[in-house]
C-alpha positions in Angstrom: -6.6 1.2 -17.0 -4.0 2.0 -14.3 -6.2 4.9 -13.2 -9.2 2.6 -12.7 -7.2 0.1 -10.7 -5.7 2.9 -8.6 -9.2 4.3 -8.0 -10.5 0.8 -6.8 -7.5 0.4 -4.5 -7.6 3.9 -3.0 -10.2 3.1 -0.3 -7.8 0.4 1.0 -5.0 2.9 1.1 -3.1 0.8 -1.4 -1.3 1.8 -4.6 -1.0 -0.8 -7.5 2.6 -1.6 -6.6 1.8 -2.1 -2.9 -1.1 -4.3 -3.9 1.1 -6.3 -6.2 3.6 -6.8 -3.4 0.9 -7.9 -0.9 -0.6 -10.3 -3.6 2.8 -11.9 -4.1 3.2 -12.4 -0.3 -0.3 -14.0 -0.1 1.1 -16.9 -2.1 4.1 -17.1 0.2 2.8 -17.2 3.8 6.3 -18.0 5.0 7.5 -14.8 3.5 9.9 -13.8 0.7 13.4 -12.3 0.5 13.3 -8.6 -0.5 15.8 -9.3 -3.3 13.5 -12.0 -4.7 10.5 -9.7 -4.5 12.3 -7.1 -6.5 13.1 -9.7 -9.2 9.5 -11.0 -9.2 8.0 -7.6 -9.5 10.7 -6.2 -11.9 11.5 -3.2 -9.6 14.7 -1.7 -8.3 15.8 -2.7 -4.8 15.3 0.9 -3.5 11.7 0.7 -4.7 11.1 -2.6 -2.9 12.6 -1.0 0.3 10.2 1.9 -0.1 7.2 -0.3 -0.6 8.1 -2.6 2.3 8.7 0.5 4.6 5.2 1.8 3.8 3.5 -1.6 4.1 5.3 -2.3 7.4 4.4 1.1 8.8 0.7 0.3 8.0 1.0 -3.1 9.7 0.3 -5.0 6.6 3.6 -6.8 6.5 6.5 -7.5 8.9 10.2 -7.8 8.3 12.5 -10.3 9.8 16.0 -11.6 9.3 16.2 -14.6 7.0 17.0 -17.9 8.6 20.5 -18.9 7.8 21.5 -15.5 6.6 20.9 -12.7 9.2 21.9 -10.1 6.6 19.0 -10.9 4.3 15.6 -9.6 5.0 12.3 -11.4 4.6 8.9 -9.7 4.3 5.9 -11.6 5.6 2.3 -10.6 5.2 0.4 -10.0 8.5 -3.2 -11.2 9.2 -4.3 -7.5 8.7 -2.4 -7.4 5.4 -4.0 -10.7 4.2 -7.5 -9.4 5.0 -6.8 -6.1 3.2 -5.3 -7.8 0.2 -8.1 -10.3 -0.2 -10.8 -7.6 0.2 -9.0 -5.4 -2.3 -8.7 -8.3 -4.8 -12.5 -8.9 -4.5 -13.1 -5.2 -5.2 -10.9 -5.4 -8.3 -12.7 -8.5 -9.5 -16.0 -6.8 -8.9 -14.8 -3.9 -11.0 -13.5 -6.4 -13.7 -10.0 -5.2 -13.1 -10.9 -1.8 -14.7 -11.9 -3.5 -17.9 -15.7 -3.4 -17.3 -16.1 -0.7 -19.9 -15.0 -3.0 -22.7 -17.5 -4.9 -24.9 -17.4 -8.7 -25.0 -15.8 -8.6 -28.4 -13.1 -6.2 -27.1 -12.4 -8.5 -24.2 -12.1 -11.5 -26.5 -9.7 -9.6 -28.8 -7.6 -8.5 -25.8 -7.5 -12.0 -24.4 -6.4 -13.4 -27.8 -3.7 -10.8 -28.1 -2.4 -11.6 -24.6 -2.4 -15.3 -25.2 -0.5 -14.7 -28.4 2.0 -12.4 -26.7 2.7 -14.7 -23.8 2.5 -18.0 -25.6 5.5 -20.2 -25.5 7.5 -19.7 -28.7 9.8 -22.3 -30.2 13.5 -21.7 -29.5 
């Protein structure tokens, strides 16, 4: 599945982690602290720095000091980054997120398992 997603993202010069970071920033037009991005994406701070470096170099995001704490860095998606992320998302949706090879029954089974896995459990 990862290979299919990576293949769909390749024409946009995005890896899956870079796409995930851009997607997260789409929902936060004001930007997001790098530390929070790391927590949201479950990755090490050095990995976030590397992803941000690459996306910044490509002009897809920009960095700035956080208001109120000049030591903290905020990443903000650029108009170019927003366009690329939305276009890549449409391509992934058209490719059914690399699940197009599954039958309807297999998709139903997978959905049921995911609902069961992520359902709220009593404490």
